N, C-alpha and C positions, 0 to 999 in steps of 0.2 A: 668240720666245718657244720656248727648248728644252723639249720634257718630259720630265721624270726618269720614267725607267721606276719605276713601283711594282713593293715586294717582292710575292710570290707570298703569298698569303694563309696556306700551311703555313709558312712562315718566320716570320711575326706570330706566332706561338703558340710557347708556351712548350713545351719538351721533355714535360713533366710534365702538361701538359692531357687529352689523352688517354687516356692512365693512371688519373688520378685522374678522370676522366667514367665509365670503365667500372668503377672500384672504388666509386662515388657510386651506379649504377643497380647494381649488381651488391649493396651493400646491402640498397638500396630494394627489391630483387626477395626477396631472404634475408628480409627483413624480412616481407613480405608470405606469402613460401609458407611462412614458421614458424609461422603462425596459421593456415592454411588448407591441410586435410589432399588432397591430389591423387587419394586416394585414394577420396573421395567428391565425387560429382556437386556442383555446383551451386555451384564457383566460377568465377575470370573468367579461370583461366589458359587460355592457346591450345594447342588442340590440335595434333598433328603434322599437316602436307599430307602427307606422303608416304602416310601411312597414312589419309586421307581420300579421298586418291585410288585407292590402288594396294588397300586392306586389308592390306597388309603392313606388318612393323616395320620400322624405317631402323634405322640405327645408333647411334642415339640414342635410339630412343623406352622409356621407361622411366626418363630423366634426369632429369625433374623430380621423380619419383617416390624414385628414389635419392636426391637431395640434402634432399627432406624427412626419410626415413626416416635419412640419416647426422645433419642438426640433432636431430632427436630418439633419437639411441643405437641406433637399431634396425637394429643392422649387418646382420643376414642377412636380413634383410626388403633392404636396399639391393643385398645381394649378387645377390638373386633380381630386382630389378629390371633390372639391366641391369651386367652384372658387366665388360664390357670398356669403358665409360665411367668405371666406379668404378676399374679399373685403370689407366688414364689419366688420370687426375683428378690425380695426384701433379704427375706433368707439365705440364699445364695451370695449374695453380696455380704451379709455379716458372716456367714461361714468362711469369706475369702480373707475381711476383713481381719478376723479374730486368729487365722492362719500367717498372715502376712505381719501383725504383731507380734504374736510369739515366736514367728522366727528371727525379727529385728530384736527382740530380746533375748535372742541366743537360742531358746528353746523349741524343741523340734511339737510339734501339735497333729494331733488327727482325732476329730469330730467322731464317736461311736455311735451309732444307732443301734438302739435295743431291737431283739428279733422282732416286737411288736412296731414299731417306727415305720422300721425298714417295708412291713407286710402291709402297713397304713399306706404309706409311700407308695409302695406299687399298686394297691388296690384304689388309691388315688387315680393315677396315671392309667389303669387299664379303664376306669370309670368315665375318665374324663376322653380318651381315645374310642370307646363305643359311643359315648355322648355326642362328640362331634363329626363321628363318621354315620351316625342314625339321621340327623336332623339335614 
């Protein structure tokens, strides 16, 4: 009896599964973060591994505090927590929205950055890391 090849696991999953899972996990994280002030000690929020090892701020350090401040309407504090991440957030949210929309339409979507765009993002992250650790 001949064996029929089975479909890969990724082909069995609906295109909306991953974006919906990210949305649910993000909403759960946001709900927890809304009630827990990351500016104060005693919470269950993770520490930055880069900072633990090097003592330096990574490009995303302050992102949790920034999200908390945004949810509570403290825009100036969010700006001070992480300017670069705050400026990049609308682009990340647009990518998430597009991924979600395409998944709900039954299509798979993966953003593709050119090599040049990847280098630009990397250079911006390195420049931001250096700038925030020099001052």
